[in-house]
C-alpha positions in Angstrom: -12.4 -50.1 24.3 -12.9 -51.0 20.8 -10.7 -49.0 17.8 -12.9 -46.3 16.9 -13.4 -45.5 20.6 -9.8 -45.4 21.4 -9.2 -42.7 18.4 -12.3 -41.0 19.4 -11.2 -40.4 22.9 -7.4 -39.6 21.7 -9.0 -37.1 19.0 -11.4 -35.6 22.0 -8.4 -35.0 24.2 -6.9 -32.9 21.3 -9.4 -31.0 20.5 -10.0 -32.6 16.9 -13.6 -34.2 15.5 -13.1 -37.4 13.8 -14.5 -35.8 10.2 -11.8 -33.1 10.8 -8.8 -36.0 11.9 -10.2 -38.3 8.7 -9.8 -35.3 6.2 -6.5 -34.5 7.7 -5.6 -38.2 6.7 -6.5 -37.8 3.4 -9.8 -39.9 4.3 -13.4 -39.4 3.6 -14.6 -37.7 6.8 -17.0 -40.5 7.3 -14.4 -43.0 7.1 -12.8 -43.6 10.9 -16.7 -44.0 12.0 -16.6 -47.4 9.6 -14.0 -49.1 10.8 -16.6 -50.0 14.0 -17.5 -52.7 11.3 -14.9 -52.8 8.6 -11.0 -53.0 9.4 -9.1 -50.2 8.1 -6.6 -50.5 5.7 -2.9 -50.9 7.4 -1.7 -47.4 6.1 -4.5 -45.6 6.7 -4.7 -46.7 10.5 -0.9 -45.5 10.3 -2.0 -42.0 9.3 -4.5 -41.6 11.7 -1.7 -42.7 14.2 0.8 -40.5 13.2 -1.3 -37.2 13.2 -2.8 -38.0 16.8 0.9 -38.6 17.7 0.6 -42.3 19.0 0.9 -45.6 17.9 -0.6 -48.1 16.3 -0.4 -50.4 18.7 -2.0 -48.1 21.0 -5.2 -47.3 19.2 -5.9 -51.5 18.5 -5.5 -51.2 22.3 -2.7 -53.8 22.2 -0.2 -51.1 24.6 -1.5 -48.4 26.9 1.8 -47.0 26.0 0.6 -43.8 23.4 3.8 -44.0 22.0 6.2 -46.3 20.5 9.8 -45.1 22.1 11.9 -47.0 19.2 9.6 -44.7 16.4 10.2 -41.8 17.8 13.9 -42.3 18.8 16.0 -39.9 16.7 13.2 -38.3 14.6 14.3 -34.9 13.2 11.6 -32.2 12.4 11.9 -28.8 10.7 9.4 -26.3 12.4 10.2 -24.3 9.5 8.4 -26.5 7.3 4.7 -25.5 7.2 3.8 -29.4 6.3 4.9 -30.2 9.9 2.1 -30.0 12.6 3.2 -28.5 15.8 1.5 -29.2 18.9 1.2 -28.3 22.4 -0.2 -30.5 25.2 -1.8 -32.0 22.2 -3.7 -29.1 20.7 -2.1 -27.7 17.3 -0.6 -24.9 17.4 -1.2 -22.1 14.7 1.4 -19.9 12.4 1.6 -17.2 14.6 3.1 -19.5 17.4 5.1 -21.2 15.2 6.4 -18.1 14.2 6.9 -16.8 17.6 8.9 -19.8 18.2 11.0 -19.6 15.3 12.1 -16.2 16.4 12.6 -16.9 19.8 15.2 -19.9 18.9 16.5 -17.3 16.5 17.4 -14.6 19.5 18.8 -17.7 21.5 20.8 -18.6 18.9 22.5 -15.2 18.3 22.6 -14.6 21.9 24.8 -17.7 22.2 27.1 -16.3 19.2 25.3 -19.6 17.0 24.5 -17.6 14.1 
């Protein structure tokens, strides 16, 4: 499978078009389509991999493991940060879900006497 083919497959599983994916990565709308004939810059490929939550090696077909264990180990994410994209089963959660999760965490912490 080609690089673009693998990106298409993962993006489709997550309900994202290549144009939307490219825009989120700060690329021109059709940039990813051109990767069939032109090699992407490594930083652009990394941006796409990060948005899709997979490793660059997976996109390149060097491994069938979607994530690099060492990359995600110890990673911290602040869910209050609106620039962080939260996903569940590969589908992005909207702001209403984000707030619901934050509210539930606050309730649990209060019940446990942590706040």
